N, C-alpha and C positions, 0 to 999 in steps of 0.2 A: 770642077768637082775635085775635092781633096782626096788624096789617097789614104787608105787605111794603114795605120802604123801597126805592123805585126812583130815588131822587134821584142816585145815583152811577152808574147804568147807562150814561147817555149818555157820561160821561167814560171809563168802562172800555171801552166798545165803540169809541169814536173813537181810543183809544190802542192797542187791540189790533190793529185792522185795519192801520195803518201798520207796526206791529211785525211782524206776520205777513208782510206784503209784503217788508219788509227782510230777514227771515230767509230767505224763499224766493229772493230775489235773490242773497243771499250764497251760498246753496247752489248755485244754478245757475252762479254765477261760478266756482266751484271745479271744475265738471264739465269733462271733456275731450271735445270734439267732434271728429269726424273732419274733417280739412282736405282739400280737393281738391288734387290734384297740381299743382305749380307749372310743370311742364314743358308747353310749348305743344302739341307734337305727341306726346303720350303714346301715342296709339293707333296711330301710324304707325311705331313702332319695329320693327326686324326681329328676329325671334326668334333666339336662339342655339342652340336645340335643332334638331338636324338632322332629327328626326322630324316637325317641323312644316313643313318645307320640301318634302316630297315626299308623294305619295299612298302609302298603305299599304293592303294588302288585308286584309279581315277575313273569315276563313273560318268558316262556321257548321258545327256538327257535322252529320254525315250523318243524315238522317231514316231511321228504321228502318221499312222496309216489310215487314210480315209479314201 
């Protein structure tokens, strides 16, 4: 039974690890991530919708008493 030649394993493993790292970095570089808004007072804007400026009543349906 022939013996397995492991003399090149070290070179193969040491070259594949940086290569895999480089490939993942290049893949992540091309991904688009959501950027936070640049406006400082983003949450203090006044809404343009008139329904948000006043209270509205919500009427529930009548319960049927039988």
